[in-house]
N, C-alpha and C positions, 0 to 999 in steps of 0.2 A: 504494500500500500504506500509506504513512504517513498519507495523508488518510483512509483508511477507519478506521485505528486511532484517529486523532484524533476522528472522528465517533462511534465507539463509546464513547470516553472521555467525550465530552460527554453522550451519551444516558445513560450509566451515572450520571454526576454528577446529572443532572436527576431520574432515577428514584430515586436514593438520597435526594435532598432531599425528593421527594414522599412517600416512605415515612416519612421522619423526621418530616415535618409531620403525617402521619396518626397516627403513633404518639405524637406529642407535641402534642395539640391546643391546649393552653393556653387562656387567656382574655384578651380585649382589650376595654377600655372606652375610648371616646373621647367627651369632653364638649366640645361646640363650639357657642357661641352659644345655650345653653339646651337643646341637644339631647344626648341620651345614646345613644351607639351602642355596643352590645355584640355581640361576635362572637368567633370563634375565631382563633387565629393563622394557621391554614392558609387560612381564607377570606380573611383580610386580605392575605395574600401573593398569593393568586390574583387578588384584586381589583386590587391594585397592578400585577400583571403585565398584566392586561387593559387597565388605564388607559394603561400605557406603550405597549402595542401599538397602542391606538387613537390615541394622540398621534403615534406614529411614522408611522402610516398617513396621518393628516391632514397632517402636515408634508411627507410625500413628495408627496402630491397637490398641495399648495400650491407646493412647490418645482418640480414638473413644470410647472405653469401659468406660473410665473415664468421658468423657463429655456427654455421651448419657443421663444420668438423668437430667443434667443441661439443655441440649437442649430441652428435653421433657418438663421440667418445663417452659422454656421460651415459648415453643409452646403453652402450656396450658394457660399461662398468656395472650399471644397474642390472642388466641381464645376467652378467657373469655372477654378480652377488646372489641373485635369486637362484641361479643354477647351483651355485656353491652351497647355499644353505639347504637346498633340496638334497644335494649330495650328502651333506652332514646328517640330515634326517634319515636318509636311506641307510647311511653307515651305522647310525645308532640303532636302527631297527635290526640291521644285520647282526650287530654285536649282541643285541638282546636275544636274537634267535640262534646265536652260536655259529653263524655262517661266516667263517674267516675269509673265504675267497671274495664274497660280495662286499664285506667290510673293507678289505684291502682295495678293491676297485673303487668304492665310494670315497675312500680316503685320498687316493691319488687324484680323483676328479676334484675333490674339495681343495686340495693343495694347489691345483692349477687355477681354479676359479677365485678362491679367496685365501691366498697364502698368508701365513703368519697370524691369522686371527685366533683368539683363544679357543673357539669351538673346533677349528680345524686341528689345532694342536692336541686338543682333548681327544678328538676322534682318532688322530694318528697314534696317540699314546695307547688308547684302548685297543686299537687294532693290533698294535705291536704286541701288547700283552696277550691278546687272543691267539696270535701266531707264535708266541713263545720268545719274542725278541725283547727281552727285558732291558738291555742297554739302550735301545732306541726309545722305548717307553720312558725310561728314566730321563733321557735327554729332553724329551718333550715336556715332561712334568717339571723339570728344572727351568725350562724356558717359560713355562706358565707362571713361575714365581716372580718373574720380572714385570708381569702385568698386574697392577694392583687390583683391577676388577676381576681377575681370574686366578689370583694367587691361591685362593682356597682350593680350587680344583687341583692345582699342582701339589699343594701340601697333602691333600687327601690321597692322591695317587701315590705319592712317595711314602706316605704313612702305611697304606695297604701293603706296599712292596716290602718295607722294612719289617713290618709285623710278620708277614709271611716268611721272611728270611730269618726271623728270630733275633734281629738286631735291635734289642730293646733300648739301648742307650741312644742310638740315633732316632729311634721312634719317639722317645721322650722329647727330644729337641723339636721334632716335627709336631708333636701333639701340643707343645707349648706355643708354637707358631700358629697352629690352627685355633688355639684358644684365644690368641690375640686378635685373629681375624673374625672369629665367630664365638664370642665368649659365653653365649647362652644356649649353644647347641647341646642337646642331650648326649649324643654319642661322643661329642668332643670331650665333655667333662668326664663321662664314664671312662673313656679311653685314657685320658690324662691321669685320672685317679689310679686306674689299674697299672699304668706304666710307672707312676711315681712310687707305688707300693712295690712293684716288681724290682725297681732299682733301689729300694730301701731308702728313698728320700722321704722319711716319715713326717718331717715337719711340714713340708710343702703338701704332702698328701693330706694331712689334717686340714690345712687351709682349703684345699680343693674340696674336701668332704663337706666343710661348712657351706661353701657356695652351692654344692650340689643339693644339700638339704634345704637351703633357702628356695631353690628352684623346684623343689619337690621331686628331684630325681631319685633320691633315697628317702625312705620313710624314716620316721623318728627312731623306730626300733632298729632298722638297718644301720642308721647313722651311729647309734649307741654301740651296736655290736662291732662295727668297724673301728670306732674310736677306741674301744677297750683293747682291741688287737694292736692298734698303732701304739698306744701308750705302753702296753706290755712289751712290744718289740723295742721301743725306745729304752725301757728300763733294762732289758736284757743286754742292750748294746752299750749303755752308759755306765751303769754300776754306781755304787756309793749313794750319798744322800739324794742326788738327782733321781736315781733309779727308784729310791724309796718314795719320793714324791709322786713319780708317775704311777707306781703301784697303788699308792694311797688313793689317787684319783680313780683308778680302775675299781678298787674294792668299794669306794663310795658310790660308784655307778652301778656295780654289780658285785656284791660280796661273794657270790658263788662262782666267780670266774677263777677256776682252780689254778691256771698258770700264774696269774698275778698274785693270788693269795699265797701260793707256795713260795714265790720269789720274795714277797714282802716279809713273810715269816722268817726266811733265811736272813734277809737284810737286817731285820730287827734283832735276830739272834747274834749276828756279827757285831751289831752296835751295842750289844750287852743288855738289851731289853727283852729278855726271854719271856716275860709276862705278856708283853705286847704281841710277841710271836705266837704264843699259845692262844691268845684271844683272837688273833686273825684266823687261825685254823678252826677254832670253834665257830666263829661267825660264818666261815665258808661252809663248814659241815652242816650247819643249820639250813643252808640254802641248797647245797649241792654236795652230798656225801661222795667222797672219791677215795679210792685205795691209796693214792699218793699222799693225801692228807693224813690218813691213818698211819702210814709209814713214817712221815715226818713227825707226827705227834709222839710216836713212841721214842724218838730220839731225845725228847725233852723230859722223859720219865726221871724223876729224882732218884738218887741212890737210896737204898733202904737204910733207915736209921739204925737198925740192929739186924743181926744175922737171923735169917728165917730158919725154921725147922724144916726137916725133909718133907714134912706133911704140907707145909705152906709154900714150898718151892714153886715159883712161877705165879703165885697168887697176886703178888703186887703188879705183875705184868697185866693180868686180867683186870684188876681193879682200875689200873691207869687207863686202859683202853675203854673200860666201861664209862669213865667220865666223859669221854668223847662221844661214844655211841648212844648214850642216854639222851643226847640232844635230839636225835631222831631215831628212836629204837625200832621203828617198824620198817625202816628202809633196808633194802637187800644188802647194801654194802655195810650197814651197821651190823647186821646179823653175821655177815661173812667175817668182818674184822674181829668181832667179839668171839665168834666161834673159833677162829684161829688162835686167839689169845687163850681161850678155854683149853684147847689142846696143849698149848704151852704150859698151862697150869695143871694139866692132867685132870681136868674137870670134865670127865667123859660124858656124863649125862647132859650137862649144860651145852657142851660142844655139839652133841648130836642134835639136840633140839634147835639150836641156832643154825646149824649148817643145813638141816632139813628145810627150815624156813627159807633160807637163802638159796636152796637147790644147788649147793656147791658140791657136786659129786666128786670132784677130785680131792677136796679136803675131807670128804666122808671116807674116801678110800684110804687116805692117810690116817684118819681116825681109827679105822679097822686094824691097820697094821700096828699102830702104836698102842692101842688099847689091849688087843687080844692076839695080835699076830695072825688074824684070820685073812689069809691071802685070797681065798676063794671069794669072800665077801668084798674084798677090796677090788678084785677084778670085775665083779658085777657092777660096782659103782663106776669103775672106769669105762665099762661098756656104755652105761647110761650117759657118762660125760661125753663120749665120742658121738652119741646121737643128738646131744643137746646143742643149742645155739652157742656159737663161740662167745667168749667173754668180750665185754666192751673194751675198746682200746682207741688210741688216737688214730683216726682214719681220715684221709682226704676225700671229701665227697665229690671232688671234681674228677679225680683219676683213680680212686680206690686204693691209693698207696697207704700202707699201714706204717705209721711212724712210731719210734720209741718214745717220743715226747712231743709236746705241743710246740709248734713253730708258727710264726705269722705267715710265712710262705712255705708252701709244700716243697720239700726238697726234690721231688720228682718232676712235677709239672709247673711249679712256680706260682700256682694260684694263691691269691691272698685271702686269708681268713676263711679257709675252707676245711681246715683240720678240726675235727670235733671228736668228742668222746662218745663213740657210737659202737653198736654191734656190727662188725663187718659182715656183709652179705656173702654167702658161700659161692654165689655165681658171679661175683665181681672180679674182673681181671684188671690188675693195675696197669693201666696204659696212660701215657702222658696226655693231659688235656691240652687241646690246641688253643692258643690265645684267640679270644673272640675279636674278630675284625669289626670295624664300624658297621652299623646296621645298614642294609641295603648296599647295592653296588655303587660304583663311583658315579654312574650316570644318573641313577635314581636320586631324587632329592633327599638330603639328609633329614633324619627325623628331628 
């Protein structure tokens, strides 16, 4: 509507000007180089208008001839760009389908049409990986690092490669670069945390864990569990008062975390505060009875004040263990520990009752031998033990490796915080766990 009104206004103005010139013809004389030109004002205006129109037309024709090659070049560039991006799309589809030959063909076409672009380099790198040409892929990924807008693709590609190769130190450097580029990506923070723990960079791992918790990547329970593992690992590596402070933080968080409780009790004992050591064991036993706690508890048994009679031999051993097991007398490990102490004290009846509750068939076989020398009954108990589930022990639930003691990192597969006190499955074969690569392929969008 506005355009129509503007057009009518222009037509009206031109019409009004023409009418005015007709009504006011005037007289114009031009003397130039001995020539005299006489005409009316309206004719002069019309002549000037025609000259301007003619000059404009000539200029446009000249301009067209001059700019045709440039326009043609621009057209060719645009056409090549469109063909190049189409080739990139076809190449990515071929990679997703696992067609290495089609991907290679599309990559070559893309390099001809749009050489040096981030998408072309990405396609070339992925095609090289699909064809097993790792050096070429690495060169393309390194080239992508030079482009700020595509550096993340290069980092991710190199990170995948280093993780697959097991070079966790270089992978950590790349993960930190990825974190600088995309600090809130879920897989970036997970991978960074896994690599920092795998490289035993516990302080930075704890900082990364805090960030991950704030973003909801780890739940509160997961964060607490990982944190107690980090603090215990720091205590094991530092020693002294610093280690005690880390262990105290752990037991304040979870008094039943046996590795930290054991270490803290030993540190207290070394510092000369045996009472604190004993209290730590008792607090841990109240939450999580464990054989290692019972073993350490017995080392703190005070020497007898007077010589016991032959009838009371070993009784003090039983009484001392009972102080601990009475904290949770119904637990299986309480019955096992006190039953073993009863055998030591030659309290056969109590030992049998306790060991039957605990279903500790091996100790029952020992009881038969020591009480009456009944080898046949002992063999029967051992047969039952062979059919029963194995005893709990420290097992990595990532690879099934059975460890002698708790460690923050599995010594077999390197997984963090996966060793737990569990009953090993009979059908589990200990095989190294593969490091988890970032979710999704390089081409699919990161989560």
